[in-house]
SEZA-917564 format. One record per residue (C-alpha): residue number from 1; chain; x, y, z. Coordinates in nm, 2 decimals. Layout:
SEZA-917564
@k = NUM, c = A, xx = X, yy = Y, zz = Z
...
END
This chain:
SEZA-917564
@k = 1, c = A, xx = -1.30, yy = 1.75, zz = -1.82
@k = 2, c = A, xx = -1.55, yy = 1.48, zz = -1.60
@k = 3, c = A, xx = -1.43, yy = 1.15, zz = -1.54
@k = 4, c = A, xx = -1.66, yy = 0.97, zz = -1.75
@k = 5, c = A, xx = -1.51, yy = 1.21, zz = -2.06
@k = 6, c = A, xx = -1.26, yy = 1.02, zz = -2.28
@k = 7, c = A, xx = -1.05, yy = 1.22, zz = -2.53
@k = 8, c = A, xx = -1.11, yy = 1.14, zz = -2.90
@k = 9, c = A, xx = -0.92, yy = 0.89, zz = -3.04
@k = 10, c = A, xx = -0.78, yy = 0.75, zz = -2.67
@k = 11, c = A, xx = -0.82, yy = 0.35, zz = -2.64
@k = 12, c = A, xx = -1.02, yy = 0.18, zz = -2.38
@k = 13, c = A, xx = -0.83, yy = 0.02, zz = -2.05
@k = 14, c = A, xx = -0.77, yy = -0.34, zz = -2.12
@k = 15, c = A, xx = -1.08, yy = -0.51, zz = -2.16
@k = 16, c = A, xx = -1.05, yy = -0.81, zz = -1.93
@k = 17, c = A, xx = -0.91, yy = -0.60, zz = -1.64
@k = 18, c = A, xx = -1.11, yy = -0.33, zz = -1.65
@k = 19, c = A, xx = -1.45, yy = -0.51, zz = -1.68
@k = 20, c = A, xx = -1.37, yy = -0.74, zz = -1.38
@k = 21, c = A, xx = -1.29, yy = -0.46, zz = -1.15
@k = 22, c = A, xx = -1.61, yy = -0.28, zz = -1.28
@k = 23, c = A, xx = -1.83, yy = -0.57, zz = -1.19
@k = 24, c = A, xx = -1.67, yy = -0.57, zz = -0.85
@k = 25, c = A, xx = -1.75, yy = -0.21, zz = -0.81
@k = 26, c = A, xx = -2.08, yy = -0.24, zz = -0.90
@k = 27, c = A, xx = -2.13, yy = -0.54, zz = -0.64
@k = 28, c = A, xx = -1.97, yy = -0.33, zz = -0.36
@k = 29, c = A, xx = -2.18, yy = -0.06, zz = -0.42
@k = 30, c = A, xx = -2.53, yy = -0.25, zz = -0.40
@k = 31, c = A, xx = -2.35, yy = -0.31, zz = -0.02
@k = 32, c = A, xx = -2.27, yy = -0.01, zz = 0.06
@k = 33, c = A, xx = -2.50, yy = 0.24, zz = -0.05
@k = 34, c = A, xx = -2.46, yy = 0.61, zz = -0.08
@k = 35, c = A, xx = -2.05, yy = 0.51, zz = -0.06
@k = 36, c = A, xx = -1.96, yy = 0.52, zz = -0.41
@k = 37, c = A, xx = -1.66, yy = 0.76, zz = -0.39
@k = 38, c = A, xx = -1.53, yy = 0.58, zz = -0.06
@k = 39, c = A, xx = -1.57, yy = 0.27, zz = -0.23
@k = 40, c = A, xx = -1.38, yy = 0.37, zz = -0.54
@k = 41, c = A, xx = -1.10, yy = 0.51, zz = -0.35
@k = 42, c = A, xx = -1.09, yy = 0.15, zz = -0.14
@k = 43, c = A, xx = -1.05, yy = -0.05, zz = -0.46
@k = 44, c = A, xx = -0.78, yy = 0.23, zz = -0.60
@k = 45, c = A, xx = -0.56, yy = 0.15, zz = -0.31
@k = 46, c = A, xx = -0.58, yy = -0.25, zz = -0.37
@k = 47, c = A, xx = -0.53, yy = -0.19, zz = -0.72
@k = 48, c = A, xx = -0.24, yy = 0.08, zz = -0.67
@k = 49, c = A, xx = -0.10, yy = -0.20, zz = -0.40
@k = 50, c = A, xx = -0.12, yy = -0.01, zz = -0.14
@k = 51, c = A, xx = -0.32, yy = -0.04, zz = 0.22
@k = 52, c = A, xx = -0.61, yy = 0.16, zz = 0.37
@k = 53, c = A, xx = -0.68, yy = 0.33, zz = 0.66
@k = 54, c = A, xx = -1.04, yy = 0.42, zz = 0.77
@k = 55, c = A, xx = -1.09, yy = 0.64, zz = 1.06
@k = 56, c = A, xx = -1.45, yy = 0.68, zz = 1.16
@k = 57, c = A, xx = -1.69, yy = 0.60, zz = 1.46
@k = 58, c = A, xx = -1.86, yy = 0.25, zz = 1.50
@k = 59, c = A, xx = -2.15, yy = 0.10, zz = 1.28
@k = 60, c = A, xx = -2.08, yy = 0.29, zz = 0.96
@k = 61, c = A, xx = -1.99, yy = 0.00, zz = 0.72
@k = 62, c = A, xx = -1.60, yy = -0.05, zz = 0.78
@k = 63, c = A, xx = -1.62, yy = -0.42, zz = 0.85
@k = 64, c = A, xx = -1.88, yy = -0.45, zz = 0.58
@k = 65, c = A, xx = -1.66, yy = -0.26, zz = 0.32
@k = 66, c = A, xx = -1.38, yy = -0.51, zz = 0.42
@k = 67, c = A, xx = -1.55, yy = -0.81, zz = 0.38
@k = 68, c = A, xx = -1.77, yy = -0.74, zz = 0.06
@k = 69, c = A, xx = -1.42, yy = -0.63, zz = -0.14
@k = 70, c = A, xx = -1.29, yy = -0.98, zz = -0.02
@k = 71, c = A, xx = -1.56, yy = -1.16, zz = -0.12
@k = 72, c = A, xx = -1.62, yy = -0.99, zz = -0.45
@k = 73, c = A, xx = -1.26, yy = -1.00, zz = -0.55
@k = 74, c = A, xx = -1.24, yy = -1.39, zz = -0.43
@k = 75, c = A, xx = -0.95, yy = -1.31, zz = -0.19
@k = 76, c = A, xx = -0.90, yy = -1.49, zz = 0.15
@k = 77, c = A, xx = -1.00, yy = -1.26, zz = 0.45
@k = 78, c = A, xx = -0.92, yy = -1.26, zz = 0.82
@k = 79, c = A, xx = -1.02, yy = -0.99, zz = 1.07
@k = 80, c = A, xx = -0.80, yy = -0.92, zz = 1.38
@k = 81, c = A, xx = -0.97, yy = -0.72, zz = 1.67
@k = 82, c = A, xx = -0.66, yy = -0.51, zz = 1.81
@k = 83, c = A, xx = -0.69, yy = -0.49, zz = 2.20
@k = 84, c = A, xx = -0.44, yy = -0.38, zz = 2.45
@k = 85, c = A, xx = -0.35, yy = -0.71, zz = 2.52
@k = 86, c = A, xx = -0.26, yy = -0.81, zz = 2.18
@k = 87, c = A, xx = 0.09, yy = -0.96, zz = 2.13
@k = 88, c = A, xx = 0.28, yy = -0.94, zz = 1.82
@k = 89, c = A, xx = 0.27, yy = -1.29, zz = 1.78
@k = 90, c = A, xx = -0.11, yy = -1.31, zz = 1.78
@k = 91, c = A, xx = -0.06, yy = -1.13, zz = 1.45
@k = 92, c = A, xx = 0.22, yy = -1.30, zz = 1.26
@k = 93, c = A, xx = 0.20, yy = -1.66, zz = 1.41
@k = 94, c = A, xx = 0.41, yy = -1.83, zz = 1.68
@k = 95, c = A, xx = 0.67, yy = -2.15, zz = 1.63
@k = 96, c = A, xx = 0.54, yy = -2.45, zz = 1.85
@k = 97, c = A, xx = 0.79, yy = -2.74, zz = 1.95
@k = 98, c = A, xx = 0.66, yy = -3.06, zz = 1.77
@k = 99, c = A, xx = 0.77, yy = -3.35, zz = 1.97
@k = 100, c = A, xx = 0.71, yy = -3.57, zz = 1.69
@k = 101, c = A, xx = 0.92, yy = -3.38, zz = 1.44
@k = 102, c = A, xx = 1.19, yy = -3.31, zz = 1.69
@k = 103, c = A, xx = 1.17, yy = -2.96, zz = 1.65
@k = 104, c = A, xx = 0.98, yy = -2.64, zz = 1.64
@k = 105, c = A, xx = 0.72, yy = -2.57, zz = 1.35
@k = 106, c = A, xx = 0.57, yy = -2.24, zz = 1.28
@k = 107, c = A, xx = 0.20, yy = -2.21, zz = 1.32
@k = 108, c = A, xx = 0.09, yy = -1.88, zz = 1.06
@k = 109, c = A, xx = -0.11, yy = -1.59, zz = 1.22
@k = 110, c = A, xx = -0.42, yy = -1.41, zz = 1.09
@k = 111, c = A, xx = -0.19, yy = -1.19, zz = 0.88
@k = 112, c = A, xx = -0.14, yy = -1.46, zz = 0.64
@k = 113, c = A, xx = -0.45, yy = -1.39, zz = 0.43
@k = 114, c = A, xx = -0.51, yy = -1.18, zz = 0.14
@k = 115, c = A, xx = -0.74, yy = -0.91, zz = 0.29
@k = 116, c = A, xx = -0.66, yy = -0.83, zz = 0.65
@k = 117, c = A, xx = -0.91, yy = -0.63, zz = 0.86
@k = 118, c = A, xx = -0.70, yy = -0.48, zz = 1.15
@k = 119, c = A, xx = -0.99, yy = -0.34, zz = 1.35
@k = 120, c = A, xx = -0.93, yy = -0.03, zz = 1.58
@k = 121, c = A, xx = -0.55, yy = -0.07, zz = 1.53
@k = 122, c = A, xx = -0.51, yy = 0.24, zz = 1.78
@k = 123, c = A, xx = -0.66, yy = 0.03, zz = 2.07
@k = 124, c = A, xx = -0.33, yy = -0.20, zz = 2.05
@k = 125, c = A, xx = -0.01, yy = -0.09, zz = 2.20
@k = 126, c = A, xx = 0.26, yy = 0.03, zz = 1.95
@k = 127, c = A, xx = 0.45, yy = -0.30, zz = 2.00
@k = 128, c = A, xx = 0.15, yy = -0.51, zz = 1.84
@k = 129, c = A, xx = 0.08, yy = -0.23, zz = 1.57
@k = 130, c = A, xx = 0.45, yy = -0.24, zz = 1.42
@k = 131, c = A, xx = 0.41, yy = -0.61, zz = 1.41
@k = 132, c = A, xx = 0.15, yy = -0.56, zz = 1.15
@k = 133, c = A, xx = 0.28, yy = -0.24, zz = 0.98
@k = 134, c = A, xx = 0.64, yy = -0.39, zz = 0.94
@k = 135, c = A, xx = 0.43, yy = -0.72, zz = 0.75
@k = 136, c = A, xx = 0.27, yy = -0.44, zz = 0.53
@k = 137, c = A, xx = 0.57, yy = -0.28, zz = 0.46
@k = 138, c = A, xx = 0.81, yy = -0.61, zz = 0.39
@k = 139, c = A, xx = 0.53, yy = -0.83, zz = 0.26
@k = 140, c = A, xx = 0.67, yy = -1.12, zz = 0.47
@k = 141, c = A, xx = 0.77, yy = -1.18, zz = 0.81
@k = 142, c = A, xx = 1.07, yy = -1.36, zz = 1.01
@k = 143, c = A, xx = 1.02, yy = -1.61, zz = 1.29
@k = 144, c = A, xx = 1.30, yy = -1.82, zz = 1.43
@k = 145, c = A, xx = 1.56, yy = -1.70, zz = 1.17
@k = 146, c = A, xx = 1.31, yy = -1.82, zz = 0.88
@k = 147, c = A, xx = 1.15, yy = -1.56, zz = 0.63
@k = 148, c = A, xx = 0.78, yy = -1.64, zz = 0.54
@k = 149, c = A, xx = 0.64, yy = -1.46, zz = 0.27
@k = 150, c = A, xx = 0.28, yy = -1.30, zz = 0.28
@k = 151, c = A, xx = 0.03, yy = -1.44, zz = 0.01
@k = 152, c = A, xx = -0.03, yy = -1.21, zz = -0.31
@k = 153, c = A, xx = -0.21, yy = -0.98, zz = -0.35
@k = 154, c = A, xx = -0.18, yy = -0.86, zz = 0.03
@k = 155, c = A, xx = -0.40, yy = -0.57, zz = 0.10
@k = 156, c = A, xx = -0.47, yy = -0.45, zz = 0.48
@k = 157, c = A, xx = -0.78, yy = -0.25, zz = 0.55
@k = 158, c = A, xx = -0.72, yy = -0.09, zz = 0.93
@k = 159, c = A, xx = -0.97, yy = 0.10, zz = 1.13
@k = 160, c = A, xx = -0.89, yy = 0.39, zz = 1.35
@k = 161, c = A, xx = -1.10, yy = 0.53, zz = 1.61
@k = 162, c = A, xx = -1.13, yy = 0.89, zz = 1.64
@k = 163, c = A, xx = -0.82, yy = 1.04, zz = 1.85
@k = 164, c = A, xx = -1.01, yy = 1.20, zz = 2.10
@k = 165, c = A, xx = -1.18, yy = 0.82, zz = 2.23
@k = 166, c = A, xx = -1.03, yy = 0.69, zz = 2.59
@k = 167, c = A, xx = -0.79, yy = 0.39, zz = 2.56
@k = 168, c = A, xx = -0.62, yy = 0.47, zz = 2.19
@k = 169, c = A, xx = -0.27, yy = 0.44, zz = 2.10
@k = 170, c = A, xx = -0.22, yy = 0.70, zz = 1.81
@k = 171, c = A, xx = -0.08, yy = 0.58, zz = 1.52
@k = 172, c = A, xx = 0.28, yy = 0.80, zz = 1.47
@k = 173, c = A, xx = 0.37, yy = 0.99, zz = 1.14
@k = 174, c = A, xx = 0.58, yy = 0.75, zz = 1.04
@k = 175, c = A, xx = 0.31, yy = 0.43, zz = 1.10
@k = 176, c = A, xx = 0.09, yy = 0.63, zz = 0.92
@k = 177, c = A, xx = 0.26, yy = 0.69, zz = 0.63
@k = 178, c = A, xx = 0.23, yy = 0.32, zz = 0.54
@k = 179, c = A, xx = -0.09, yy = 0.38, zz = 0.46
@k = 180, c = A, xx = -0.18, yy = 0.47, zz = 0.10
@k = 181, c = A, xx = -0.50, yy = 0.59, zz = 0.16
@k = 182, c = A, xx = -0.71, yy = 0.75, zz = 0.47
@k = 183, c = A, xx = -1.07, yy = 0.74, zz = 0.43
@k = 184, c = A, xx = -1.39, yy = 0.84, zz = 0.64
@k = 185, c = A, xx = -1.71, yy = 0.68, zz = 0.54
@k = 186, c = A, xx = -1.94, yy = 0.90, zz = 0.75
@k = 187, c = A, xx = -2.31, yy = 0.87, zz = 0.79
@k = 188, c = A, xx = -2.52, yy = 0.79, zz = 0.47
@k = 189, c = A, xx = -2.72, yy = 1.03, zz = 0.31
@k = 190, c = A, xx = -3.11, yy = 1.04, zz = 0.39
@k = 191, c = A, xx = -3.21, yy = 0.84, zz = 0.09
@k = 192, c = A, xx = -2.93, yy = 0.57, zz = 0.14
@k = 193, c = A, xx = -3.01, yy = 0.55, zz = 0.49
@k = 194, c = A, xx = -3.40, yy = 0.50, zz = 0.44
@k = 195, c = A, xx = -3.31, yy = 0.23, zz = 0.20
@k = 196, c = A, xx = -3.08, yy = 0.04, zz = 0.45
@k = 197, c = A, xx = -3.35, yy = 0.09, zz = 0.72
@k = 198, c = A, xx = -3.59, yy = -0.06, zz = 0.49
@k = 199, c = A, xx = -3.38, yy = -0.31, zz = 0.28
@k = 200, c = A, xx = -3.26, yy = -0.64, zz = 0.37
@k = 201, c = A, xx = -2.98, yy = -0.69, zz = 0.61
@k = 202, c = A, xx = -2.65, yy = -0.66, zz = 0.45
@k = 203, c = A, xx = -2.48, yy = -0.93, zz = 0.63
@k = 204, c = A, xx = -2.72, yy = -1.16, zz = 0.47
@k = 205, c = A, xx = -2.68, yy = -0.99, zz = 0.13
@k = 206, c = A, xx = -2.29, yy = -1.07, zz = 0.21
@k = 207, c = A, xx = -2.33, yy = -1.41, zz = 0.21
@k = 208, c = A, xx = -2.49, yy = -1.44, zz = -0.12
@k = 209, c = A, xx = -2.20, yy = -1.24, zz = -0.28
@k = 210, c = A, xx = -2.07, yy = -1.39, zz = -0.57
@k = 211, c = A, xx = -1.69, yy = -1.31, zz = -0.68
@k = 212, c = A, xx = -1.63, yy = -1.10, zz = -0.96
@k = 213, c = A, xx = -1.30, yy = -1.21, zz = -1.00
@k = 214, c = A, xx = -1.01, yy = -1.39, zz = -0.85
@k = 215, c = A, xx = -0.69, yy = -1.34, zz = -0.71
@k = 216, c = A, xx = -0.52, yy = -1.35, zz = -1.08
@k = 217, c = A, xx = -0.77, yy = -1.12, zz = -1.20
@k = 218, c = A, xx = -0.69, yy = -0.86, zz = -0.93
@k = 219, c = A, xx = -0.32, yy = -0.87, zz = -1.01
@k = 220, c = A, xx = -0.36, yy = -0.86, zz = -1.33
@k = 221, c = A, xx = -0.52, yy = -0.55, zz = -1.28
@k = 222, c = A, xx = -0.25, yy = -0.41, zz = -1.08
@k = 223, c = A, xx = -0.02, yy = -0.48, zz = -1.34
@k = 224, c = A, xx = -0.22, yy = -0.30, zz = -1.60
@k = 225, c = A, xx = -0.31, yy = 0.02, zz = -1.41
@k = 226, c = A, xx = 0.08, yy = 0.07, zz = -1.32
@k = 227, c = A, xx = 0.12, yy = 0.08, zz = -1.70
@k = 228, c = A, xx = -0.13, yy = 0.35, zz = -1.75
@k = 229, c = A, xx = 0.02, yy = 0.65, zz = -1.96
@k = 230, c = A, xx = 0.13, yy = 0.97, zz = -1.75
@k = 231, c = A, xx = 0.21, yy = 1.31, zz = -2.00
@k = 232, c = A, xx = 0.47, yy = 1.54, zz = -1.94
@k = 233, c = A, xx = 0.20, yy = 1.78, zz = -1.87
@k = 234, c = A, xx = 0.03, yy = 1.58, zz = -1.59
@k = 235, c = A, xx = 0.39, yy = 1.56, zz = -1.42
@k = 236, c = A, xx = 0.41, yy = 1.90, zz = -1.45
@k = 237, c = A, xx = 0.08, yy = 1.94, zz = -1.27
@k = 238, c = A, xx = 0.20, yy = 1.69, zz = -0.99
@k = 239, c = A, xx = 0.49, yy = 1.87, zz = -0.91
@k = 240, c = A, xx = 0.32, yy = 2.17, zz = -0.90
@k = 241, c = A, xx = 0.09, yy = 2.00, zz = -0.61
@k = 242, c = A, xx = 0.37, yy = 1.88, zz = -0.45
@k = 243, c = A, xx = 0.54, yy = 2.25, zz = -0.45
@k = 244, c = A, xx = 0.21, yy = 2.38, zz = -0.33
@k = 245, c = A, xx = 0.20, yy = 2.18, zz = 0.01
@k = 246, c = A, xx = 0.57, yy = 2.25, zz = 0.13
@k = 247, c = A, xx = 0.47, yy = 2.61, zz = 0.29
@k = 248, c = A, xx = 0.20, yy = 2.86, zz = 0.33
@k = 249, c = A, xx = -0.12, yy = 2.72, zz = 0.52
@k = 250, c = A, xx = 0.09, yy = 2.36, zz = 0.58
@k = 251, c = A, xx = 0.37, yy = 2.28, zz = 0.83
@k = 252, c = A, xx = 0.47, yy = 1.98, zz = 0.63
@k = 253, c = A, xx = 0.43, yy = 1.91, zz = 0.28
@k = 254, c = A, xx = 0.42, yy = 1.60, zz = 0.11
@k = 255, c = A, xx = 0.76, yy = 1.38, zz = 0.02
@k = 256, c = A, xx = 0.89, yy = 1.26, zz = -0.30
@k = 257, c = A, xx = 0.76, yy = 0.95, zz = -0.21
@k = 258, c = A, xx = 0.43, yy = 1.06, zz = -0.15
@k = 259, c = A, xx = 0.46, yy = 1.21, zz = -0.46
@k = 260, c = A, xx = 0.49, yy = 0.83, zz = -0.62
@k = 261, c = A, xx = 0.22, yy = 0.71, zz = -0.44
@k = 262, c = A, xx = -0.03, yy = 1.00, zz = -0.54
@k = 263, c = A, xx = 0.03, yy = 0.92, zz = -0.90
@k = 264, c = A, xx = 0.02, yy = 0.53, zz = -0.83
@k = 265, c = A, xx = -0.36, yy = 0.58, zz = -0.67
@k = 266, c = A, xx = -0.41, yy = 0.85, zz = -0.97
@k = 267, c = A, xx = -0.31, yy = 0.58, zz = -1.20
@k = 268, c = A, xx = -0.57, yy = 0.31, zz = -1.02
@k = 269, c = A, xx = -0.85, yy = 0.59, zz = -1.08
@k = 270, c = A, xx = -0.78, yy = 0.62, zz = -1.42
@k = 271, c = A, xx = -0.80, yy = 0.26, zz = -1.50
@k = 272, c = A, xx = -1.10, yy = 0.22, zz = -1.30
@k = 273, c = A, xx = -1.26, yy = 0.49, zz = -1.50
@k = 274, c = A, xx = -1.19, yy = 0.28, zz = -1.80
@k = 275, c = A, xx = -0.90, yy = 0.50, zz = -1.94
@k = 276, c = A, xx = -0.52, yy = 0.44, zz = -2.04
@k = 277, c = A, xx = -0.41, yy = 0.79, zz = -1.99
@k = 278, c = A, xx = -0.41, yy = 0.95, zz = -1.64
@k = 279, c = A, xx = -0.57, yy = 1.30, zz = -1.64
@k = 280, c = A, xx = -0.57, yy = 1.57, zz = -1.37
@k = 281, c = A, xx = -0.90, yy = 1.53, zz = -1.26
@k = 282, c = A, xx = -0.77, yy = 1.16, zz = -1.13
@k = 283, c = A, xx = -0.50, yy = 1.31, zz = -0.92
@k = 284, c = A, xx = -0.77, yy = 1.57, zz = -0.79
@k = 285, c = A, xx = -1.03, yy = 1.27, zz = -0.74
@k = 286, c = A, xx = -0.75, yy = 1.10, zz = -0.48
@k = 287, c = A, xx = -0.56, yy = 1.38, zz = -0.36
@k = 288, c = A, xx = -0.72, yy = 1.43, zz = 0.01
@k = 289, c = A, xx = -0.73, yy = 1.06, zz = 0.10
@k = 290, c = A, xx = -0.35, yy = 1.06, zz = -0.02
@k = 291, c = A, xx = -0.23, yy = 1.36, zz = 0.10
@k = 292, c = A, xx = -0.45, yy = 1.43, zz = 0.42
@k = 293, c = A, xx = -0.27, yy = 1.20, zz = 0.68
@k = 294, c = A, xx = 0.08, yy = 1.30, zz = 0.56
@k = 295, c = A, xx = 0.04, yy = 1.65, zz = 0.59
@k = 296, c = A, xx = 0.01, yy = 1.91, zz = 0.91
@k = 297, c = A, xx = -0.19, yy = 2.23, zz = 0.90
@k = 298, c = A, xx = 0.09, yy = 2.52, zz = 1.00
@k = 299, c = A, xx = -0.16, yy = 2.63, zz = 1.29
@k = 300, c = A, xx = -0.08, yy = 2.27, zz = 1.46
@k = 301, c = A, xx = -0.38, yy = 2.09, zz = 1.38
@k = 302, c = A, xx = -0.25, yy = 1.69, zz = 1.36
@k = 303, c = A, xx = -0.38, yy = 1.65, zz = 1.02
@k = 304, c = A, xx = -0.45, yy = 1.89, zz = 0.70
@k = 305, c = A, xx = -0.82, yy = 1.96, zz = 0.67
@k = 306, c = A, xx = -1.02, yy = 1.87, zz = 0.38
@k = 307, c = A, xx = -1.13, yy = 2.24, zz = 0.30
@k = 308, c = A, xx = -0.75, yy = 2.33, zz = 0.34
@k = 309, c = A, xx = -0.66, yy = 2.03, zz = 0.08
@k = 310, c = A, xx = -0.96, yy = 2.14, zz = -0.16
@k = 311, c = A, xx = -0.84, yy = 2.51, zz = -0.12
@k = 312, c = A, xx = -0.48, yy = 2.38, zz = -0.21
@k = 313, c = A, xx = -0.61, yy = 2.23, zz = -0.53
@k = 314, c = A, xx = -0.79, yy = 2.54, zz = -0.64
@k = 315, c = A, xx = -0.49, yy = 2.72, zz = -0.61
@k = 316, c = A, xx = -0.28, yy = 2.49, zz = -0.86
@k = 317, c = A, xx = -0.36, yy = 2.56, zz = -1.21
@k = 318, c = A, xx = -0.48, yy = 2.27, zz = -1.40
@k = 319, c = A, xx = -0.29, yy = 2.20, zz = -1.73
END
């Protein structure tokens, strides 16, 4: 069954929340041409209350995606350029002595935004990386014994250079796991690239991009997606997939926590498709993006390849 198909008698997803996300998707696809699957998955990460890692070379649209997503959803946006000399305080903020007040006053860093682009995260040292990743995990930071909550919704899009490039500090497995999804944008297809070459500059289009919703609508969509129905048969299928990752061609399979995250993203995918019921097609559509950076090939590759993940999906019977 395709994602567009809907079982007879099944209700539509909550109209207000689904309609605002559909408008956002349409706007994003007019900015990033030929990347409908990646754009949908990026929005799934936000709706599922996770964070996104994009691993790709320069010039393929990573920054445009982050900026466009923030604009179309009406969210506050900040960009942090990760470099070798970046300090944790450059991310989280710093306390400065206020002579007039007679004490230290906390000045929030750029992480205090609803959408944060962490550009080239593997150019910074592990200490600077950890400052951001801890904020992602806790949705708060502590400075001088005082806890400061981060805004809601809070969504980090981190970009990572390919591992073979010099001057990089690869994220360890435990930190990669903080990202709900990992994507590659890749080069556009020929027709999409032709339209990009002949059309208007994307940054000029961004400047005119109107919000399709606001932060309250985004949070409403997150709540609605988390309530989507999951059948017992779908849970059986999900467990069969998890079991299939734990052995065979893979040296390390998916944990129960990864299984819960896979289910959360599948719910978000079904919600964006306008359905209240999660289907096996939803799990299949998001599986590689959720599982790829959490699994290792038995032959020693750092992460599981897309073809290997496809073979795994094909090996598990669909209910």
